[in-house]
Every structure is written in structure tokens, then in C-alpha cells.
VOPAGU-2260 file (C-alpha; in pm, 1 decimal, decimal comma):
REM VOPAGU-2260
SITE   aa  ch    i         X         Y         Z
SITE  MET   A    0    5388,4    5252,2   -7398,0
SITE  LYS   A    1    5116,8    5001,2   -7469,6
SITE  LYS   A    2    5161,8    4852,0   -7118,6
SITE  VAL   A    3    5111,2    5198,5   -6960,8
SITE  LEU   A    4    4801,5    5259,5   -7176,1
SITE  ALA   A    5    4668,2    4918,6   -7092,6
SITE  LEU   A    6    4732,4    4971,6   -6712,4
SITE  SER   A    7    4576,8    5317,8   -6728,2
SITE  LEU   A    8    4260,2    5188,3   -6892,3
SITE  LEU   A    9    4237,9    4897,8   -6646,4
SITE  LEU   A   10    4274,4    5150,2   -6353,2
SITE  LEU   A   11    4013,7    5373,7   -6508,3
SITE  PHE   A   12    3773,9    5076,2   -6542,7
SITE  PHE   A   13    3823,3    4969,9   -6184,2
SITE  GLY   A   14    3788,1    5330,6   -6070,3
SITE  MET   A   15    3452,2    5361,0   -6258,8
SITE  ILE   A   16    3326,4    5035,6   -6107,6
SITE  ALA   A   17    3422,0    5162,1   -5756,3
SITE  ALA   A   18    3253,6    5495,9   -5815,3
SITE  TRP   A   19    2940,2    5319,0   -5939,0
SITE  PHE   A   20    2927,5    5100,3   -5624,8
SITE  ALA   A   21    2986,5    5411,2   -5416,5
SITE  ILE   A   22    2711,3    5603,3   -5576,5
SITE  ASP   A   23    2462,4    5326,1   -5633,4
SITE  ALA   A   24    2387,8    5257,6   -5258,7
SITE  ASN   A   25    2019,1    5224,4   -5255,9
SITE  ASP   A   26    2004,2    5141,7   -4892,7
SITE  LEU   A   27    2208,4    5440,7   -4774,0
SITE  VAL   A   28    2003,2    5712,9   -4599,3
SITE  VAL   A   29    2162,8    6045,4   -4503,3
SITE  THR   A   30    1985,6    6263,2   -4256,5
SITE  VAL   A   31    2063,9    6641,2   -4275,1
SITE  GLY   A   32    1861,3    6843,0   -4039,4
SITE  ASP   A   33    1502,9    6712,4   -4057,1
SITE  GLU   A   34    1533,6    6577,4   -4413,6
SITE  ASP   A   35    1626,1    6232,4   -4514,1
SITE  PHE   A   36    1810,5    6169,9   -4843,3
SITE  ASP   A   37    1827,1    5815,6   -4978,0
SITE  GLY   A   38    1944,6    5646,0   -5292,4
SITE  PRO   A   39    2220,6    5772,7   -5508,7
SITE  LEU   A   40    2163,7    6132,3   -5402,5
SITE  GLY   A   41    2204,5    6025,7   -5037,0
SITE  ALA   A   42    2523,8    5838,4   -5126,8
SITE  LEU   A   43    2660,5    6126,9   -5309,8
SITE  LEU   A   44    2569,4    6373,0   -5037,7
SITE  GLY   A   45    2707,0    6149,4   -4765,8
SITE  THR   A   46    3034,6    6108,5   -4960,0
SITE  PHE   A   47    3062,1    6482,8   -5025,0
SITE  ILE   A   48    2982,6    6564,2   -4648,4
SITE  ALA   A   49    3233,8    6306,6   -4529,6
SITE  GLY   A   50    3499,5    6423,2   -4773,8
SITE  GLY   A   51    3433,9    6778,9   -4688,2
SITE  VAL   A   52    3463,3    6703,4   -4314,0
SITE  PHE   A   53    3794,8    6524,6   -4371,7
SITE  ALA   A   54    3919,8    6810,8   -4596,8
SITE  PHE   A   55    3824,9    7060,4   -4329,8
SITE  LEU   A   56    3982,1    6855,9   -4050,4
SITE  ALA   A   57    4308,6    6837,7   -4253,7
SITE  VAL   A   58    4308,7    7209,9   -4298,1
SITE  VAL   A   59    4231,6    7259,5   -3925,6
SITE  MET   A   60    4504,7    7015,6   -3811,8
SITE  THR   A   61    4765,8    7185,8   -4041,7
SITE  VAL   A   62    4673,1    7523,3   -3899,1
SITE  VAL   A   63    4695,7    7387,9   -3543,7
SITE  ALA   A   64    5030,2    7218,5   -3615,6
SITE  VAL   A   65    5174,8    7541,7   -3756,6
SITE  MET   A   66    5037,0    7746,4   -3467,8
SITE  VAL   A   67    5179,8    7495,4   -3206,2
SITE  GLY   A   68    5517,9    7504,0   -3386,7
SITE  VAL   A   69    5516,2    7885,5   -3393,1
SITE  VAL   A   70    5418,2    7908,9   -3024,6
SITE  MET   A   71    5668,3    7648,1   -2900,5
SITE  ALA   A   72    5949,1    7799,9   -3109,9
SITE  GLY   A   73    5845,9    8141,5   -2978,1
SITE  VAL   A   74    5841,2    8020,6   -2618,8
SITE  GLY   A   75    6182,2    7861,1   -2669,8
SITE  VAL   A   76    6337,3    8172,3   -2811,3
SITE  LEU   A   77    6171,5    8374,7   -2546,3
SITE  LEU   A   78    6298,6    8141,2   -2271,9
SITE  VAL   A   79    6657,9    8164,2   -2404,5
SITE  CYS   A   80    6636,1    8541,0   -2418,7
SITE  VAL   A   81    6500,8    8559,7   -2072,8
SITE  LEU   A   82    6762,7    8332,5   -1934,1
SITE  ALA   A   83    7038,3    8533,6   -2104,3
SITE  PHE   A   84    6884,9    8858,0   -1963,1
SITE  ALA   A   85    6878,2    8698,0   -1621,7
SITE  ALA   A   86    7232,1    8600,4   -1645,0
SITE  VAL   A   87    7331,0    8952,5   -1742,2
SITE  VAL   A   88    7125,8    9094,3   -1454,6
SITE  ALA   A   89    7280,0    8850,4   -1206,7
SITE  MET   A   90    7624,8    8934,4   -1321,2
SITE  ALA   A   91    7562,3    9302,9   -1294,5
SITE  ALA   A   92    7419,2    9261,7    -939,3
SITE  VAL   A   93    7695,5    9037,7    -815,8
SITE  SER   A   94    7985,7    9212,5    -980,5
SITE  PRO   A   95    8009,2    9519,5    -757,5
SITE  LEU   A   96    7964,3    9297,6    -451,4
SITE  LEU   A   97    8254,9    9077,6    -556,2
SITE  LEU   A   98    8488,4    9373,4    -625,0
SITE  PRO   A   99    8623,6    9386,2    -257,3
SITE  LEU   A  100    8707,6    9014,6    -287,8
SITE  LEU   A  101    8882,9    9059,9    -609,2
SITE  ILE   A  102    9123,9    9337,6    -478,7
SITE  PRO   A  103    9327,9    9093,0    -245,9
SITE  PHE   A  104    9350,0    8832,1    -511,6
SITE  GLY   A  105    9471,0    9091,2    -764,6
SITE  ILE   A  106    9741,0    9209,4    -517,7
SITE  TYR   A  107    9840,5    8847,2    -456,5
SITE  TRP   A  108    9871,1    8781,2    -838,4
SITE  LEU   A  109   10080,7    9097,3    -897,0
SITE  LEU   A  110   10321,4    8998,0    -612,9
SITE  LYS   A  111   10358,6    8641,2    -752,1
SITE  ARG   A  112   10408,2    8764,9   -1102,2
SITE  ARG   A  113   10675,9    9013,3    -997,3
SITE  ASN   A  114   10890,2    8743,4    -836,0
SITE  ARG   A  115   10878,9    8518,6   -1139,1
SITE  LYS   A  116   11179,3    8510,6   -1375,0
SITE  PRO   A  117   11112,1    8567,3   -1744,1
SITE  ALA   A  118   11059,5    8246,9   -1922,9
SITE  ALA   A  119   11359,7    8115,0   -2108,5
SITE  ALA   A  120   11352,4    8132,6   -2486,4
SITE  ALA   A  121   11220,4    7821,5   -2655,4
SITE  PRO   A  122   11482,4    7612,3   -2810,4
SITE  ALA   A  123   11530,1    7663,3   -3184,1
SITE  LEU   A  124   11408,1    7371,7   -3393,0
SITE  GLN   A  125   11695,4    7347,0   -3630,4
SITE  HIS   A  126   11833,7    7040,1   -3806,0
SITE  SER   A  127   12188,7    6972,1   -3743,9
SITE  PRO   A  128   12400,6    6962,1   -4054,7
SITE  ALA   A  129   12457,6    6615,6   -4179,4
């Protein structure tokens, strides 16, 4: 437990040093509109604006990714539904036209079936007595 506490304090110290160097930027000048902000206020404002832009961009990219996923999934489902509907329509359109071709094939099948002898019974799978 002492190691975790020591490591936490060390990380807190380095974090405070990094924050001090980030805020104490005397040569940083941020221009917003017509006004210039320099010194620690400029550094803080620049960090806040940059962080806000990155946070805003993260939200925008997430929304765009979700929208693209929904649109692409919707297009895929719609495409499958359209293809299924087109197949049903094609079968309905072709089916009455193929009926005259099926009648001779049906008569031929019935004649061939009538001449066929009934199939012999399958042999029983019994063991011979020992």
C-alpha cells in the first residue's frame, strides 16, 4: 500500500509540474477576434480552446460514425429487401409464361413414373444368430 501511495504522490507531483509549465507560458499569445491574450491567461485560454475544439471534434466524429453506420446498415437492409422483392416480382412475371413449358414436362414425368415398378423393400438389418 505504501508503494501505491508513493507512486500516486510522485505522479501528482509530476502532474503539478507539467501543469505549471503549461500555464506559465509567458511567451504564448492567443488572439481571439481582435484581442490578444498573453501570459498565463493566454496559455489557459489557448489550452481551453484547443481542448474544447478536440472535445467538440470527438463528439462530431462520434455522431458522424453513428450516422454513417446507420445509413450504411439501412442501405444494406434496404438493398436486400429490394433484391428479394425484385426476385418475387420476377418469379411472378415469369411463372405464367413458363406454364405452357411445364405441361409437357409434367406429362412426360407422369408417363415415366407409371411404368416404373415399385421399389423393393429394403433388406432388414438383422443379426444372424450365433
